[in-house]
C-alpha positions in Angstrom: -12.3 -43.7 -15.5 -10.0 -41.0 -14.1 -9.9 -40.5 -10.4 -13.2 -38.6 -9.6 -11.8 -36.3 -6.8 -9.9 -34.5 -9.3 -13.4 -33.0 -11.0 -15.3 -32.9 -7.6 -17.3 -29.6 -7.7 -17.7 -27.6 -4.5 -20.8 -28.8 -2.4 -23.5 -26.6 -1.8 -24.1 -26.8 2.2 -27.5 -25.1 1.6 -29.3 -23.7 4.5 -32.9 -23.3 3.9 -35.9 -23.1 5.9 -38.3 -26.1 5.6 -41.3 -28.0 6.9 -41.4 -31.3 6.5 -44.4 -32.7 4.3 -45.0 -36.0 6.4 -47.6 -38.1 5.1 -50.4 -39.1 7.6 -49.4 -42.8 8.2 -47.2 -45.6 6.4 -49.1 -47.9 4.1 -48.7 -51.4 4.9 -47.0 -53.1 2.1 -43.5 -54.6 3.3 -41.9 -56.4 0.8 -39.6 -59.7 1.6 -35.9 -59.0 1.0 -34.5 -59.3 -2.5 -33.3 -62.6 -3.6 -29.7 -61.0 -4.5 -29.4 -60.4 -0.6 -27.9 -63.0 1.8 -30.5 -64.1 4.2 -30.6 -62.5 7.4 -30.0 -64.7 10.6 -32.5 -67.1 11.7 -34.9 -65.6 14.3 -35.3 -67.5 17.7 -38.7 -68.5 18.6 -40.4 -66.4 21.3 -40.1 -67.6 24.8 -42.7 -69.9 26.0 -42.6 -68.9 29.7 -45.5 -67.1 31.2 -45.1 -63.3 31.4 -44.8 -62.1 34.8 -47.5 -59.3 36.0 -46.3 -56.1 35.0 -45.5 -53.2 37.6 -47.8 -50.5 38.1 -48.2 -47.9 35.4 -45.6 -45.5 34.3 -45.7 -43.7 30.9 -48.6 -44.4 28.9 -47.1 -44.7 25.6 -49.4 -46.2 22.8 -48.1 -49.4 21.2 -48.8 -51.0 17.8 -50.7 -54.1 17.2 -48.2 -54.8 15.1 -45.2 -54.6 17.9 -43.0 -57.8 17.9 -43.0 -59.9 21.1 -40.1 -60.4 23.4 -38.2 -63.3 22.4 -36.3 -65.9 24.6 -33.2 -64.1 25.9 -29.6 -65.4 24.1 -27.2 -67.2 26.2 -25.7 -64.8 28.7 -28.7 -62.4 28.5 -31.1 -64.4 30.7 -32.3 -62.7 33.9 -34.8 -63.6 36.6 -37.9 -61.7 35.9 -40.3 -60.6 38.6 -42.8 -57.9 39.2 -40.1 -55.2 38.9 -38.6 -56.5 35.8 -41.2 -57.9 33.5 -40.0 -60.1 30.4 -40.5 -57.0 27.6 -38.7 -56.0 24.3 -35.3 -54.4 25.1 -36.5 -51.1 23.7 -39.3 -51.3 26.9 -37.1 -51.7 29.5 -36.4 -48.1 30.5 -40.3 -47.6 30.8 -41.3 -50.6 32.3 -38.6 -51.8 34.6 -39.1 -50.3 37.8 -38.0 -50.2 41.5 -39.6 -49.6 45.1 -38.1 -45.9 44.6 -39.6 -45.3 40.9 -43.1 -46.8 42.5 -43.0 -44.5 45.4 -41.9 -41.7 43.0 -44.8 -42.3 40.5 -47.5 -42.7 43.4 -46.5 -39.4 45.0 -46.4 -37.9 41.3 -50.0 -39.3 40.9 -51.2 -37.7 44.0 -50.8 -34.2 42.7 -52.0 -34.3 39.2 -54.7 -35.8 37.0 -54.2 -38.8 34.9 -54.0 -36.8 31.6 -51.4 -34.8 33.0 -49.2 -37.7 34.3 -49.5 -39.4 30.8 -48.5 -36.1 28.8 -45.5 -35.6 31.1 -44.3 -39.1 30.9 -44.6 -39.0 27.2 -42.7 -35.9 26.9 -39.9 -37.4 29.2 -39.3 -40.6 27.2 -39.8 -38.4 24.0 -36.1 -36.7 24.6 -34.7 -40.3 23.8 -35.0 -41.4 20.3 -36.1 -45.4 20.1 -32.8 -46.5 19.0 -31.1 -44.7 22.3 -33.8 -46.3 24.2 -32.9 -49.9 22.8 -29.0 -49.4 23.3 -29.5 -48.2 26.9 -31.4 -51.3 27.5 -28.1 -53.3 27.6 -26.9 -51.2 30.5 -30.0 -52.0 32.7 -29.6 -55.5 31.7 -25.9 -55.7 33.1 -26.5 -53.7 35.9 -29.4 -56.3 37.2 -27.4 -59.4 36.4 -24.5 -58.0 38.6 -27.1 -56.8 41.4 -28.9 -60.6 41.3 -25.5 -62.1 41.4 -24.8 -60.5 44.7 -27.9 -60.1 46.1 -28.4 -56.5 46.0 -31.8 -55.6 47.5 -34.3 -54.3 44.8 -34.5 -50.7 47.1 -30.6 -50.5 47.0 -30.7 -50.4 43.0 -32.1 -47.2 43.0 -30.8 -44.7 43.5 -28.0 -46.7 43.1 -24.9 -45.6 45.4 -21.3 -44.5 44.2 -20.1 -47.9 46.0 -22.5 -50.0 43.9 -21.9 -48.2 40.7 -18.2 -48.6 41.4 -18.5 -52.0 42.1 -20.2 -52.6 39.0 -17.7 -51.1 36.8 -14.9 -53.1 38.8 -16.7 -56.5 37.8 -16.4 -55.7 34.0 -12.8 -54.3 34.3 -10.6 -56.3 31.6 -13.6 -58.1 30.1 -15.2 -55.7 27.8 -13.9 -52.0 26.1 -14.3 -48.9 28.3 -16.8 -47.6 25.6 -19.1 -50.6 26.6 -18.9 -49.5 30.1 -19.5 -46.0 29.3 -22.5 -47.1 27.2 -24.0 -49.0 30.1 -23.5 -46.4 32.6 -25.3 -43.9 30.2 -28.3 -46.6 30.4 -28.1 -46.8 34.1 -28.4 -43.1 34.6 -31.2 -42.8 32.0 -33.2 -45.1 33.9 -32.4 -42.9 37.0 -33.5 -39.7 35.2 -36.7 -40.9 33.9 -37.6 -42.0 37.6 -36.6 -38.9 39.5 -33.8 -40.6 41.0 -30.5 -39.0 42.5 -27.6 -40.0 40.3 -24.1 -40.6 42.2 -22.2 -41.6 39.0 -20.0 -38.6 38.7 -18.4 -39.5 42.2 -14.7 -39.7 42.1 -15.0 -43.4 43.2 -17.0 -44.0 39.9 -14.8 -42.1 37.8 -11.5 -44.0 38.8 -13.1 -47.0 38.3 -14.1 -45.9 34.7 -10.6 -44.8 34.0 -9.3 -48.1 34.7 -12.0 -49.8 32.6 -10.7 -47.7 29.7 -7.2 -48.5 30.2 -7.8 -52.3 30.9 -10.3 -52.4 27.9 -7.9 -51.5 25.1 -7.8 -55.1 23.6 -11.6 -55.0 23.2 -11.7 -52.1 21.4 -13.3 -52.4 17.7 -10.9 -52.2 15.0 -10.7 -48.9 13.1 -11.9 -49.1 9.5 -10.4 -46.8 6.7 -12.9 -45.1 4.5 -14.9 -45.8 1.6 -12.8 -44.8 -1.5 -13.4 -43.7 -5.1 -12.4 -47.2 -6.0 -15.4 -48.5 -3.5 -17.8 -46.4 -5.3 -16.8 -47.3 -8.9 -16.9 -51.1 -7.9 -20.6 -50.5 -6.6 -21.4 -48.4 -9.8 -20.2 -51.3 -12.2 -21.5 -54.3 -10.2 -25.1 -52.9 -9.3 -28.1 -53.3 -11.8 -29.6 -49.9 -11.7 -32.7 -50.8 -13.8 -33.4 -53.3 -10.6 -35.5 -51.6 -7.6 -33.3 -52.9 -5.1 -29.9 -52.3 -6.5 -31.4 -48.8 -7.9 -32.1 -47.7 -3.9 -28.5 -49.1 -2.8 -26.8 -46.9 -5.3 -29.0 -43.9 -4.4 -28.1 -44.5 -0.6 -24.3 -45.1 -1.3 -23.9 -41.7 -3.3 -26.2 -39.8 -0.8 -24.1 -40.9 2.2 -20.8 -40.6 0.6 -21.0 -36.9 -1.2 -23.6 -35.8 1.5 -21.3 -36.7 4.1 -24.3 -38.3 6.5 -24.7 -41.0 8.8 -26.4 -43.9 7.4 -28.5 -43.9 10.4 -29.7 -40.7 9.0 -30.7 -42.3 5.8 -31.8 -45.8 6.7 -34.4 -47.4 8.9 -33.1 -49.8 11.8 -35.5 -52.8 11.1 -38.7 -53.2 9.3 -41.0 -52.4 12.1 -38.8 -49.3 13.3 -39.8 -46.6 10.6 -41.0 -43.5 12.1 -41.3 -40.6 9.9 -40.3 -38.5 13.0 -36.9 -39.5 12.4 -36.5 -41.0 9.2 -37.1 -39.2 6.0 -39.5 -39.9 3.7 -40.0 -40.0 0.0 -42.3 -37.0 -0.1 -40.2 -34.9 2.0 -39.9 -31.6 0.2 -37.0 -31.5 -2.3 -35.3 -28.4 -3.2 -33.2 -27.6 -6.2 -30.6 -24.6 -5.4 -27.9 -23.1 -7.5 -26.1 -20.3 -5.6 -23.8 -18.1 -7.6 -21.0 -19.8 -9.4 -21.6 -23.2 -7.8 -22.8 -26.3 -9.1 -26.6 -27.2 -8.8 -27.6 -29.4 -5.8 -30.3 -30.8 -4.3 -31.4 -30.2 -0.5 -33.5 -32.8 1.3 -34.7 -31.8 4.9 -33.4 -34.6 7.3 -36.1 -34.6 10.5 -33.7 -35.9 12.8 -29.8 -36.5 13.3 -27.6 -38.0 16.3 -26.3 -34.4 17.0 -29.2 -32.1 16.4 -31.7 -34.5 17.4 -35.6 -32.9 16.4 -33.7 -29.9 14.9 -32.9 -31.9 12.2 -30.4 -31.6 9.2 -29.8 -31.1 5.5 -28.9 -33.5 3.0 -27.2 -31.9 0.1 -26.5 -33.4 -3.3 -24.2 -31.3 -5.4 -24.2 -32.4 -9.1 -21.2 -34.2 -10.9 -20.6 -34.7 -14.4 -19.4 -38.4 -13.8 -21.2 -41.6 -13.2 -20.8 -41.1 -9.5 -23.6 -38.1 -9.6 -25.7 -38.5 -6.4 -28.5 -36.6 -8.0 -28.6 -38.8 -11.0 -28.5 -41.7 -8.9 -31.5 -40.1 -6.8 -33.6 -39.5 -9.7 -32.9 -43.1 -11.2 -34.2 -44.7 -8.1 -37.3 -42.8 -7.8 -38.3 -43.5 -11.2 -37.5 -47.1 -10.8 -39.2 -47.2 -7.5 -42.0 -45.2 -8.6 -44.3 -47.5 -7.2 -43.3 -46.8 -3.4 -45.6 -44.3 -1.7 -44.8 -40.9 -0.7 -45.1 -41.6 3.0 -42.7 -44.3 3.0 -39.0 -44.1 3.5 -36.7 -42.1 1.1 -34.9 -45.1 0.0 -37.6 -47.8 0.1 -37.7 -49.9 -2.9 -40.5 -52.0 -4.5 -40.8 -56.0 -5.0 -42.7 -58.4 -6.9 -46.7 -58.0 -6.0 -47.0 -54.2 -5.6 -45.1 -54.3 -2.4 -42.4 -52.3 -1.0 -39.8 -52.2 2.1 -37.9 -49.7 3.7 -34.1 -49.9 3.2 -32.3 -51.1 6.3 -28.9 -50.5 7.2 -28.2 -54.1 7.5 -29.5 -54.8 3.8 -27.5 -51.9 2.4 -24.0 -53.1 3.8 -24.6 -56.9 3.2 -25.1 -56.1 -0.5 -22.2 -53.5 -0.5 -19.7 -55.8 1.4 -20.5 -58.7 -1.0 -19.7 -56.5 -3.9 -16.5 -55.3 -2.3 -15.3 -58.7 -1.2 -15.6 -60.0 -4.8 -13.5 -57.2 -6.0 -10.9 -57.7 -3.5 -11.2 -54.3 -1.9 -10.9 -53.5 1.7 -13.7 -54.1 3.7 -15.0 -51.2 5.5 -18.2 -50.1 8.0 -21.2 -48.3 7.5 -19.5 -45.1 8.9 -16.9 -45.1 6.5 -19.0 -43.7 3.9 -19.1 -40.3 6.0 -15.4 -40.4 6.6 -14.7 -41.3 2.8 -16.8 -38.6 1.6 -15.4 -35.9 3.7 -12.0 -37.1 3.1 -12.6 -37.0 -0.7 -13.9 -33.8 -0.8 -11.0 -32.1 1.2 -8.7 -33.8 -1.0 -9.8 -32.2 -3.8 -9.7 -29.1 -2.4 -13.2 -28.1 -1.1 -12.9 -25.8 2.0 -12.9 -27.2 5.5 -15.7 -25.0 6.4 -17.8 -26.2 3.4 -17.5 -29.8 4.3 -18.1 -29.2 7.8 -21.6 -27.6 6.8 -22.4 -30.3 4.4 -21.9 -32.9 7.1 -23.5 -30.9 10.0 -20.6 -30.5 11.9 -19.9 -27.6 14.3 -16.0 -26.1 13.9 -14.7 -28.0 16.9 -16.6 -31.4 16.3 -15.2 -31.1 12.5 -11.5 -30.6 14.0 -11.9 -33.6 16.3 -13.1 -35.6 13.6 -10.2 -35.0 11.3 -7.4 -35.5 14.0 -9.1 -39.0 14.3 -9.3 -39.8 10.4 -5.9 -38.3 9.5 -4.7 -41.3 11.5 -7.2 -44.0 10.4 -6.5 -43.2 6.8 -2.5 -43.9 6.3 -3.1 -47.0 8.6 -5.9 -48.6 6.5 -5.1 -47.3 2.8 -1.6 -47.3 1.9 -1.4 -45.9 -1.4 -5.0 -45.1 -2.0 -4.5 -41.6 -1.0 -1.6 -39.3 -2.2 0.6 -38.3 0.6 1.0 -34.6 -0.3 -2.5 -34.3 -0.7 -3.2 -35.4 2.7 -0.3 -32.8 3.8 -2.3 -30.2 2.4 -5.3 -31.2 4.1 -3.6 -31.2 7.4 -2.1 -27.5 6.7 -5.8 -26.4 5.7 -6.9 -27.7 9.0 -4.5 -26.2 10.9 -5.4 -22.6 9.2 -9.3 -23.6 9.9 -8.2 -24.0 13.8 -6.6 -20.6 13.9 -9.2 -19.0 12.0 -11.9 -20.2 14.4 -9.6 -19.8 17.6 -10.0 -23.4 18.3 -7.6 -24.7 21.0 -5.8 -28.1 20.2 -8.6 -30.6 21.7 -7.6 -33.6 23.6 -11.1 -35.0 24.3 -12.1 -38.1 22.2 -14.9 -37.8 20.0 -17.1 -40.6 18.9 -17.3 -40.7 15.4 
């Protein structure tokens, strides 16, 4: 098979007005992981210790009866629970961990408005943060309170946290974690302050200098940069997957969509079995539209309800037809036929199993299957984000204009330029001879013209891929 990029059709970054057709509620019918998938890590049993009394009510957010219970903390994540910090799921810490300040603030709020108005206000505040974000921010709260417990910082001094306390917290972790980790932790602590109406001193010069040192001293902890998924990776997947089987059909459809659509896996998969929410995750019943602009290859456009950059404004997954085995439209249609028993209100890449059950495709299951194939084929192991990097790189090398690829992946002009300035260093470092150097030089030249056309100054700020 010849290198597919030589025949890559120009993708169609369609812009269409659409209203997601979300079905009411997802039918309960989760399947177990397929036999071909490596077993997930064993779950630890729930803590047997008595749960402390919760703090006074903050936001009243409905909870599902199927919601998992908090488990015993892993080594290093232990913390002394009390009235201010009950033993709850990580995703609930922002909402249920409190302080004397937050309780006083909540009591003052309730003096002026009825319960219904209070509940709606809190729901609106917490609705600004995606569930995944709330769970990620939980780590910052945990580390901050572990630090405060260690040095016997009073509950009242923890919120609002002074710039002395914040700088000391950062200094305690200098040289032990990466700068990105410290940044994430601080974002969590800031969100906790913001949601409770507390002043934030995290922009103080002391805090800024401490964070700068954490960045410099934490370079050894940076995650190793991984290269893109290449055409060779995609060919290996196609050759090894059995597209007549539900799980493999879903894997292939997702792989081609993430690669040629230049989308993040988080926009196409579900974090875990119990975290599917049609507000954030594309469903099988989402309206798909076939488009065929003048002179361009036909394509399928699928609305995405939520993206990392646009949030609830959503985005668009565009799958342009190809005349080879790597066609994302063919992969999608095969998946929909093989997994025809999956209901319309289920996630788009959900798959069926024995007994008529179905399960949403999680990122973990997807990457395990791909990694096992690539390892057997002796190919470079990559990360989930590598699909987005690889797809955009392949299209650029095939001569697709920068503006088109930027629109396809949902980047702004500046963001896309920053993105390429990162991956142009990752590609040669990780791939070697997989890409032609002359082609890479042509792409670099195209990006310079792109920068000049859009009047973008050379950026110095880092961008998270």
